[in-house]
C-alpha positions in Angstrom: 22.3 10.7 7.5 23.2 8.3 4.7 22.0 7.8 1.5 21.4 3.9 2.8 18.3 5.0 4.1 16.5 5.1 0.9 16.8 1.5 1.0 13.8 1.9 3.5 11.8 3.4 0.8 11.6 0.4 -1.5 7.9 1.6 -3.3 9.1 4.7 -4.4 12.5 3.7 -5.2 11.7 1.1 -7.2 8.7 3.8 -8.8 11.5 6.4 -9.5 13.4 3.2 -11.0 10.4 2.4 -13.3 10.0 6.2 -14.3 13.3 6.2 -15.2 13.0 3.3 -17.9 10.3 5.0 -19.2 11.7 7.8 -19.9 14.7 6.6 -21.5 12.4 4.3 -24.2 10.5 7.2 -24.4 13.5 9.4 -25.6 15.7 7.2 -27.5 13.2 4.9 -29.2 11.4 5.3 -32.0 8.1 6.1 -31.7 6.9 5.7 -35.8 5.9 1.6 -35.3 2.8 0.6 -33.9 4.3 -2.6 -32.4 6.5 -0.4 -30.7 4.1 1.3 -28.6 2.4 -2.3 -28.3 5.3 -3.6 -26.6 5.8 0.2 -25.0 2.5 -0.2 -23.3 3.4 -3.8 -22.1 6.2 -3.0 -20.9 5.3 0.2 -18.8 2.2 -2.3 -17.1 3.8 -5.4 -16.9 6.6 -3.8 -14.8 3.9 -1.8 -12.7 2.5 -5.2 -11.9 5.3 -6.4 -10.0 5.0 -3.0 -8.2 1.9 -4.4 -5.6 3.6 -7.5 -5.1 7.0 -6.4 -4.0 5.0 -4.0 -1.9 2.9 -7.0 0.0 5.8 -8.8 1.4 7.2 -5.7 2.8 5.8 -6.7 6.5 8.4 -4.5 8.9 7.5 -0.7 9.7 10.0 1.0 8.2 11.7 4.8 9.0 14.2 7.6 7.1 15.4 10.9 7.6 15.2 10.9 11.1 11.2 10.0 10.9 10.0 12.4 8.5 9.3 9.1 6.4 7.8 6.1 8.3 6.3 3.1 6.2 3.3 1.0 8.2 2.0 -2.2 7.9 -1.2 0.0 6.9 0.7 2.7 5.0 2.2 0.2 2.3 -1.3 -1.8 2.3 -2.8 1.2 0.9 0.1 1.7 -2.2 -0.7 -2.0 -2.8 -4.5 -0.4 -3.5 -3.6 2.7 -5.2 -0.9 0.1 -7.0 -4.0 -2.1 -8.5 -6.1 0.8 -9.3 -3.0 2.3 -11.3 -2.3 -1.3 -13.2 -6.4 -0.9 -13.7 -6.2 2.8 -15.3 -3.2 2.4 -17.8 -4.5 -1.5 -19.1 -8.0 1.0 -19.7 -6.4 3.8 -21.2 -4.5 1.4 -24.1 -7.2 2.3 -26.1 -7.4 5.7 -26.1 -3.9 6.1 -26.1 -4.1 4.5 -29.3 -6.5 5.9 -31.3 -6.2 9.7 -29.6 -2.8 10.5 -28.2 -0.2 7.3 -29.5 2.6 10.0 -29.5 2.4 11.1 -26.2 2.2 8.1 -24.8 5.4 8.1 -23.2 4.5 11.4 -21.3 1.4 9.8 -20.3 3.3 6.7 -18.8 5.1 9.6 -17.2 3.2 11.7 -15.7 0.8 9.0 -14.2 3.5 7.3 -12.6 5.3 10.4 -10.6 1.9 11.1 -9.4 1.8 8.1 -8.4 5.1 8.8 -6.6 3.5 11.9 -5.4 0.6 9.7 -3.3 3.3 7.0 -1.6 4.9 10.1 -0.3 1.9 11.4 1.3 1.0 8.2 2.8 4.1 7.4 4.2 5.0 10.9 5.8 5.7 11.4 9.2 6.2 15.1 9.0 4.0 18.3 7.7 6.9 18.9 5.5 7.1 15.8 3.3 3.5 15.5 3.3 3.1 18.8 1.9 6.0 18.0 -0.3 4.3 14.6 -1.3 0.6 16.0 -2.1 2.8 18.9 -4.6 4.2 15.8 -6.6 0.4 14.6 -6.9 -1.2 17.7 -7.7 1.3 19.1 -10.1 1.7 16.3 -13.0 -1.8 15.8 -12.3 -3.2 18.9 -13.3 -0.8 18.2 -16.4 -3.1 14.3 -17.5 -6.7 16.8 -17.0 -5.2 19.1 -19.9 -3.6 16.0 -21.7 -6.5 17.0 -25.2 -5.6 20.4 -25.1 -6.7 20.8 -27.9 -10.1 20.5 -26.4 -11.5 23.4 -25.3 -12.7 21.5 -21.6 -9.8 20.2 -21.0 -7.8 23.6 -21.0 -10.8 24.8 -18.9 -10.7 21.8 -16.4 -6.9 22.0 -16.6 -7.3 25.1 -15.2 -9.7 25.2 -13.2 -7.9 22.5 -11.4 -4.9 24.3 -11.0 -6.1 27.6 -10.0 -8.3 25.3 -7.2 -5.4 23.0 -6.4 -2.3 26.3 -6.0 -5.2 28.3 -3.4 -5.8 24.8 -1.6 -2.3 24.2 -1.0 -1.7 28.1 0.1 -4.2 27.5 2.4 -2.8 24.3 3.9 0.2 26.5 4.1 -1.3 29.1 6.1 -2.8 26.6 8.3 0.9 24.9 8.7 2.4 27.7 9.4 0.0 28.6 12.7 0.9 24.9 13.7 4.6 25.2 13.6 3.9 28.7 15.7 2.4 26.7 18.4 4.1 23.5 18.5 7.5 24.3 17.1 8.0 21.3 14.8 6.4 19.8 12.2 6.3 15.8 13.1 3.2 14.2 13.8 4.4 12.5 16.8 5.8 15.9 18.4 3.0 18.2 17.3 0.1 15.7 19.0 2.2 15.3 22.0 2.5 19.8 22.0 -1.0 19.9 21.6 -1.9 17.5 24.3 0.5 20.0 26.2 -1.7 23.0 25.7 -5.0 21.4 26.2 -3.6 20.3 29.1 -2.7 24.2 30.8 -5.5 25.9 27.9 -2.6 28.1 26.3 -2.3 28.8 22.4 -5.4 26.7 21.3 -7.0 28.9 19.6 -3.7 29.1 17.2 -3.8 25.4 16.6 -7.7 25.6 16.0 -7.0 27.6 13.4 -4.3 25.9 11.8 -6.5 22.6 12.2 -9.4 24.4 10.3 -6.9 25.8 7.2 -5.7 22.4 7.3 -8.5 20.9 7.0 -9.9 23.1 4.6 -6.9 22.6 2.4 -7.5 18.6 1.9 -10.5 18.9 1.8 -9.9 20.6 -1.7 -7.9 17.6 -2.6 -10.8 14.9 -1.4 -13.6 17.2 -3.2 -15.6 17.6 -0.1 -18.4 20.3 0.4 -17.9 23.5 -0.2 -15.0 22.5 -1.4 -15.8 20.7 -4.7 -16.6 23.4 -7.0 -13.5 22.6 -9.4 -15.1 18.6 -9.6 -17.9 18.9 -12.1 -15.9 20.5 -14.3 -12.8 18.8 -14.3 -13.8 15.0 -14.1 -15.5 16.5 -17.7 -13.3 18.4 -19.6 -10.0 15.6 -18.5 -9.7 12.2 -20.3 -12.0 9.6 -19.5 -9.0 7.3 -18.1 -7.4 10.4 -16.1 -11.2 11.4 -14.9 -11.3 7.7 -13.5 -7.5 8.0 -12.2 -8.3 11.1 -10.5 -12.0 10.0 -9.0 -10.4 6.9 -7.5 -6.5 6.8 -6.3 -6.4 10.1 -6.0 -9.1 10.2 -3.6 -8.0 7.0 -1.9 -4.5 8.5 -1.2 -5.7 11.5 0.3 -8.4 10.0 2.4 -6.0 8.1 3.9 -3.2 11.1 5.0 -6.3 13.0 6.4 -7.4 10.1 8.9 -3.6 9.6 9.9 -2.5 13.6 10.2 -5.9 13.7 12.5 -5.3 9.9 13.8 -1.8 11.1 15.2 -1.0 14.8 15.1 -4.3 16.4 16.0 -5.7 13.8 18.0 -6.2 15.7 21.0 -8.4 17.9 19.0 -10.7 15.2 18.4 -13.7 17.6 20.1 -12.6 20.3 17.4 -12.6 18.3 14.4 -15.3 15.9 14.7 -17.7 18.6 14.5 -16.2 19.2 11.2 -16.5 16.5 9.5 -20.3 16.2 10.8 -20.6 18.7 9.1 -18.8 18.0 6.2 -19.8 14.1 5.7 -23.8 15.2 5.6 -22.8 18.5 2.8 -21.0 15.8 1.1 -23.3 13.2 0.6 -26.8 15.2 0.6 -25.8 17.5 -1.8 -23.7 15.1 -4.2 -27.1 13.0 -5.0 -29.6 16.2 -5.4 -27.0 17.4 -7.9 -26.4 14.1 -9.8 -30.1 13.5 -9.9 -30.3 16.9 -12.7 -27.1 15.4 -14.1 -27.5 14.7 -18.1 -23.7 14.3 -19.0 -21.9 10.6 -17.7 -18.8 12.5 -15.9 -20.6 15.0 -14.4 -22.5 13.0 -12.9 -20.1 10.3 -11.7 -18.4 14.1 -10.9 -20.9 14.7 -7.9 -21.2 10.4 -7.4 -17.7 11.2 -6.0 -18.8 14.2 -4.1 -20.5 11.3 -2.2 -18.3 8.6 -2.3 -16.2 11.1 -0.4 -18.5 11.8 2.1 -19.1 8.0 2.7 -15.0 7.4 3.6 -15.0 10.3 5.6 -17.5 7.7 8.0 -15.1 5.7 8.4 -12.8 9.0 10.0 -15.6 9.4 12.8 -14.3 6.4 14.4 -10.3 7.7 14.2 -9.4 3.3 15.4 -8.6 0.4 14.2 -11.8 -0.2 12.6 -12.2 3.3 11.4 -8.4 2.9 9.3 -9.9 -0.8 8.6 -13.1 0.2 6.9 -11.1 3.4 5.3 -9.4 1.2 3.1 -11.5 -2.0 2.4 -14.1 1.4 1.0 -11.8 2.6 -1.7 -10.2 -1.5 -2.6 -13.8 -2.0 -2.9 -14.6 2.0 -4.7 -11.5 1.5 -6.9 -12.4 -1.7 -9.0 -16.7 -0.6 -9.3 -15.3 2.8 -10.0 -13.2 2.0 -12.6 -15.9 -0.4 -14.1 -17.6 2.6 -14.7 -14.7 4.8 -16.4 -13.5 1.7 -18.5 -17.2 1.7 -20.0 -17.9 5.1 -20.7 -14.3 5.6 -22.1 -15.3 2.6 -24.5 -18.7 4.4 -25.2 -17.0 7.3 -25.8 -14.5 6.3 -28.3 -17.3 4.6 -30.1 -20.0 7.1 -30.3 -17.6 10.1 -31.8 -16.4 11.2 -28.1 -20.0 11.8 -26.9 -20.6 11.2 -22.7 -24.1 12.3 -22.6 -26.2 9.5 -20.4 -28.7 9.3 -23.0 -26.3 7.9 -25.9 -26.6 4.5 -23.1 -30.3 4.5 -24.2 -31.2 1.1 -25.2 -27.3 0.2 -25.0 -28.4 -3.8 -23.4 -30.5 -3.9 -27.1 -26.8 -3.6 -28.7 -24.1 -4.6 -26.5 -25.6 -6.2 -23.5 -22.3 -7.7 -22.1 -21.0 -4.1 -21.3 -24.7 -3.1 -19.8 -24.6 -5.9 -17.7 -21.5 -5.1 -16.5 -22.0 -1.5 -16.0 -25.0 -2.1 -14.2 -22.9 -4.5 -11.6 -20.3 -1.6 -11.1 -23.6 0.8 -10.7 -25.4 -1.8 -8.1 -21.8 -1.8 -6.0 -21.4 1.7 -5.7 -24.8 2.1 -4.6 -24.7 -0.4 -1.3 -27.2 -2.9 -3.0 -26.3 -6.7 -2.0 -24.5 -9.2 -2.7 -22.1 -6.8 -4.1 -19.3 -5.7 -2.2 -20.0 -2.1 -2.4 -22.7 -2.7 0.6 -20.2 -4.0 2.4 -17.8 -1.7 1.9 -20.6 0.8 3.2 -22.0 -1.5 6.4 -17.9 -1.5 7.6 -18.0 2.7 7.3 -21.1 3.3 9.1 -20.3 0.4 11.6 -16.8 2.4 12.5 -18.5 5.4 12.8 -21.7 4.3 15.2 -18.7 3.3 16.7 -17.5 7.0 18.0 -21.0 6.6 20.4 -22.4 9.7 20.3 -25.6 11.2 19.4 -23.9 13.2 15.9 -21.7 10.5 15.2 -25.6 8.3 15.2 -26.9 10.8 13.7 -24.5 11.6 10.7 -25.0 7.7 10.0 -28.9 8.0 9.7 -28.6 10.6 7.5 -25.7 9.0 5.2 -28.0 5.6 5.0 -30.9 8.4 3.7 -29.2 9.3 0.9 -27.9 5.8 0.1 -31.6 5.9 -1.0 -31.4 8.3 -2.7 -27.8 7.4 -4.2 -29.9 4.2 -5.2 -32.5 5.8 -7.6 -29.9 8.3 -9.4 -28.0 5.1 -10.6 -30.6 3.3 -11.8 -31.6 6.0 -14.0 -28.8 4.2 -16.1 -29.6 1.6 -15.6 -32.8 2.9 -16.7 -31.6 4.4 -19.7 -29.6 1.0 -21.2 -32.9 -1.3 -19.9 -35.6 -0.1 -20.8 -35.9 3.2 -22.8 -36.5 3.1 -26.0 -34.6 4.5 -29.0 -35.0 4.5 -32.7 -31.1 4.9 -32.7 -29.5 2.8 -30.0 -25.2 2.6 -29.7 -24.6 0.5 -32.8 -22.7 -2.9 -31.9 -19.5 -2.8 -31.3 -16.2 -5.2 -30.6 -14.0 -3.9 -27.4 -10.6 -4.1 -27.4 -8.1 -6.5 -25.3 -7.0 -4.2 -22.5 -10.8 -3.4 -22.0 -12.4 -7.0 -21.6 -9.0 -7.4 -18.7 -9.8 -3.9 -16.7 -13.7 -5.1 -17.2 -12.9 -8.3 -15.7 -10.4 -7.8 -13.5 -12.9 -5.3 -11.7 -16.0 -7.3 -11.9 -14.1 -10.0 -10.0 -13.4 -7.9 -7.6 -16.8 -6.1 -7.4 -17.9 -9.7 -6.9 -15.0 -11.5 -4.7 -14.8 -8.6 -2.1 -17.5 -8.7 -0.5 -17.3 -12.7 -0.3 -13.3 -13.3 0.7 -14.1 -12.3 4.3 -10.3 -12.6 4.6 -9.0 -9.4 2.6 -11.8 -7.2 5.1 -9.6 -9.0 8.2 -5.9 -9.3 6.6 -7.0 -4.7 6.2 -8.0 -5.3 10.2 -5.1 -7.1 11.0 -2.7 -4.2 8.9 -4.2 -1.4 10.4 -3.4 -2.2 14.3 0.4 -0.9 13.1 
């Protein structure tokens, strides 16, 4: 193996280059001037803006290291979506970095980019070993991001719960992979599928493989915060800085969902009849339990935590289809979820910084009276998350319902029916925030304030995505075509 194989890993190599540039700028330049921080932030965001366009021109599939790294067109499209989400996070984090974490700006950038590098490796892995390395590369820096406000009690508590849960889930996943390797004698996805098909034909070693599948799915279920693996989510979301919470709920979840679907379709395809029933149970529990708990929340970041658990259940509907339609629906759902959820977290971060760090839902009472534009954009994002037409969220839910229904079994139709009912429930609790902003009266509403240029930029980008992604059918057509490879 020569070093020339790294040339097939263009997105990862470019991301490492950005990391090195950020590292040397942070180490060898002065942190005292405000101008330095503005230039530093602008340079990092500028380099990251090039990344999605650079990946978009990679049309040919590529392999490296004997098939451990496999970059399909679908994986490249997913990397573009993850890069877009990361750029939005970096933009919306600027006011927070400027006011509260100015001296740690370089550390924040390096941790975010390191996490994104791990997600890139996850999406392009063709081997369980490389997948696990990518997963840990994404998880460890994420724990540091959750604990970034190290002097706040809730931040330390959330980080402790996240790292302990991540460690436990990684151990469970490795235990499952040991069963897979012990039975199949290989960790390559394609080879594992061939061995499983052989064992299924001759009815041998299937119990050990099924056990490995269950443990692997359980470990990745923690990363996706699916029920019943979700107990860390609310405390971690509440304790983490709001930009980090947005990053954790959107970009991290999208990468894990894509990787899970890829592995189930490639490595565990001969065991479809087994993992489909696991998905049915997990989807129904995730959507239903999360919706019921979201109604009871009074703190907005905890509220969005249960919302993200519910959204993860909807994303898993696309996995049921396990086809080209399902892959396209998953990528489209993640793309729409990125812009809608990041719009909500941008508003939450802005209100938090102008309300003495408070993120209680009561802070939004009468917001429309003093900050009508912010309230309006928040409403659009919430309507998209709820799946109300004509916003893009309605189309994303339609496509995942369609992908699941194409499976054709009674239980698939039943799960889609339960998901449709829960859509009505989710509409109710999203409207609670809209009610607080427009209808509830208070003697002391949040005063009028001006937003930073970076905040307005992030909100404009997200709002355009919420509106245009549902109108421009060419976007879904492009994702569908990319899913064929």
